[in-house]
C-alpha positions as CSV (number, residue, x, y, z in Angstrom):
1,M,185.1,-100.0,-104.7
2,P,184.9,-103.2,-106.9
3,K,188.1,-104.9,-107.7
4,L,189.0,-106.6,-111.0
5,L,191.8,-109.1,-110.8
6,I,193.8,-110.1,-113.9
7,V,195.8,-113.3,-113.5
8,Y,198.2,-114.4,-116.3
9,H,201.2,-116.3,-117.4
10,S,203.4,-115.5,-120.4
11,K,206.6,-117.1,-121.5
12,T,207.1,-115.5,-124.9
13,G,205.3,-112.2,-124.3
14,G,202.1,-112.7,-126.3
15,T,199.8,-113.2,-123.3
16,R,201.7,-110.4,-121.4
17,Q,200.8,-107.9,-124.2
18,M,197.2,-109.1,-124.2
19,V,196.8,-108.5,-120.4
20,E,198.7,-105.2,-120.5
21,A,196.2,-104.0,-123.1
22,A,193.2,-105.2,-121.0
23,F,194.7,-103.8,-117.8
24,A,195.3,-100.4,-119.3
25,S,191.7,-100.1,-120.5
26,A,190.3,-101.5,-117.2
27,R,192.2,-98.9,-115.2
28,E,190.6,-96.1,-117.2
29,E,187.2,-97.1,-115.7
30,S,186.5,-94.9,-112.7
31,G,185.2,-96.6,-109.6
32,V,187.1,-99.9,-110.2
33,E,190.4,-101.0,-108.7
34,T,192.3,-103.2,-111.2
35,V,195.1,-105.5,-110.2
36,L,197.4,-107.4,-112.6
37,K,199.2,-110.4,-111.1
38,R,201.4,-113.1,-112.6
39,A,200.1,-116.6,-112.0
40,D,203.2,-117.6,-110.0
41,E,202.6,-114.6,-107.7
42,A,198.8,-114.9,-107.3
43,G,196.9,-117.1,-104.9
44,P,193.7,-117.7,-103.0
45,D,193.7,-114.4,-101.1
46,D,193.9,-112.5,-104.4
47,L,190.8,-114.3,-105.6
48,L,188.9,-113.7,-102.4
49,E,189.7,-110.0,-102.4
50,A,188.4,-109.5,-106.0
51,D,184.9,-109.0,-107.3
52,G,185.7,-110.2,-110.9
53,Y,188.4,-111.9,-112.9
54,I,190.2,-112.1,-116.2
55,F,192.3,-115.2,-116.6
56,A,194.9,-115.2,-119.4
57,A,197.4,-117.8,-120.4
58,P,199.1,-119.3,-123.4
59,E,198.0,-122.7,-124.7
60,N,201.0,-125.1,-124.6
61,L,200.7,-128.5,-126.1
62,A,196.9,-128.2,-126.4
63,A,196.6,-127.3,-122.7
64,I,196.7,-124.3,-120.4
65,A,200.3,-123.4,-119.5
66,G,201.6,-125.2,-116.5
67,V,202.2,-122.1,-114.5
68,M,198.6,-121.1,-114.9
69,K,197.5,-124.7,-114.0
70,D,199.7,-124.4,-110.8
71,F,197.8,-121.2,-109.9
72,Y,194.5,-123.0,-110.3
73,D,195.8,-126.0,-108.3
74,R,197.0,-123.8,-105.4
75,S,193.8,-121.7,-105.4
76,Y,191.0,-124.1,-106.2
77,Y,190.1,-125.6,-102.8
78,P,190.9,-122.7,-100.6
79,V,188.3,-120.5,-102.4
80,L,185.8,-123.2,-103.3
81,G,182.3,-122.1,-102.1
82,K,183.6,-118.5,-101.4
83,I,183.6,-116.8,-104.8
84,E,180.4,-118.2,-106.3
85,G,178.6,-116.0,-108.8
86,R,181.5,-113.6,-109.5
87,P,182.1,-112.7,-113.2
88,Y,185.0,-113.9,-115.2
89,A,186.4,-113.7,-118.7
90,Q,189.4,-115.3,-120.2
91,M,192.1,-114.8,-122.9
92,V,194.3,-117.4,-124.5
93,C,197.3,-116.8,-126.7
94,A,197.7,-119.9,-129.0
95,G,199.8,-121.0,-131.9
96,S,197.0,-122.6,-133.8
97,D,193.9,-123.4,-131.8
98,G,193.4,-122.4,-128.1
99,E,190.1,-124.2,-127.7
100,N,191.3,-126.8,-125.2
101,A,192.9,-124.1,-122.9
102,V,189.5,-122.3,-123.0
103,R,187.7,-125.5,-122.0
104,Q,190.1,-126.2,-119.2
105,T,189.7,-122.8,-117.6
106,A,185.9,-122.8,-118.2
107,R,185.7,-126.2,-116.3
108,I,187.7,-124.7,-113.4
109,A,185.5,-121.6,-113.4
110,Q,182.4,-123.8,-113.5
111,G,183.6,-125.7,-110.4
112,W,184.0,-122.4,-108.6
113,R,180.5,-121.4,-109.8
114,L,181.8,-118.3,-111.5
115,K,179.6,-116.5,-114.1
116,I,181.0,-116.1,-117.5
117,A,180.8,-112.4,-118.4
118,Q,182.1,-112.4,-121.9
119,E,183.0,-115.0,-124.5
120,P,186.7,-116.1,-124.4
121,I,189.2,-114.4,-126.6
122,I,191.7,-116.5,-128.5
123,I,194.6,-114.7,-130.2
124,C,196.3,-117.0,-132.6
125,T,199.9,-116.3,-133.4
126,H,200.2,-119.1,-136.1
127,A,203.5,-120.2,-134.6
128,Q,204.1,-123.7,-135.8
129,T,207.8,-124.5,-135.8
130,P,209.9,-124.8,-132.7
131,D,211.7,-121.6,-133.5
132,E,208.4,-119.7,-134.0
133,I,206.8,-121.2,-130.9
134,L,209.7,-120.2,-128.6
135,A,210.3,-116.8,-130.2
136,E,209.2,-113.6,-128.5
137,K,205.7,-112.7,-129.8
138,T,204.3,-109.4,-131.1
139,I,200.5,-109.2,-131.0
140,P,199.0,-107.1,-133.8
141,E,197.3,-103.9,-132.8
142,E,193.8,-105.1,-134.0
143,D,194.1,-108.0,-131.6
144,L,195.2,-105.8,-128.7
145,N,192.2,-103.7,-129.4
146,I,190.0,-106.7,-128.7
147,C,191.8,-107.2,-125.4
148,R,191.4,-103.6,-124.5
149,E,187.6,-103.9,-125.1
150,L,187.5,-106.9,-122.8
151,G,189.3,-105.1,-120.0
152,A,187.1,-102.0,-120.4
153,A,183.9,-104.0,-120.5
154,M,184.8,-106.1,-117.4
155,A,185.7,-103.0,-115.4
156,A,182.6,-101.1,-116.6
157,G,180.3,-104.1,-115.7
158,L,181.8,-104.2,-112.2
159,A,181.5,-100.5,-111.8
160,M,177.8,-100.4,-112.8
161,G,177.0,-103.6,-110.8
162,V,175.9,-105.4,-114.0
163,F,177.5,-108.6,-113.0
């Protein structure tokens, strides 16, 4: 049975809501095992055991969150040359932009020779002040629907052998 691994970090809840939506939809797809792991708990073995990935993190100070970067740092070389060609997608929760976090994850995925399965999703919270940035986030339902579609599509693609 194909396995979809969703690795994420969330400090203020925005990214967590996004991955929970994607995870719930992916789990509805029969014939695919879906695993949700926080970045600080995930590692190379999780990547090796999965057939496809969704990576999700907030953008902090125009970069991927440090906890997600730590996951990539710990996992990069142990799986290099061992996961080539596997599909991935990514989601970013950002205050205003998110593009740099997308580029950083895409560069890591390119080094691993992963295959992009869907265009990245950036959910913008428009948090601009220190209080807004540090506040617990609530992602609107229409944005969560986009995340659900991504999870369902990744799982369906793995189940059908499209990727």
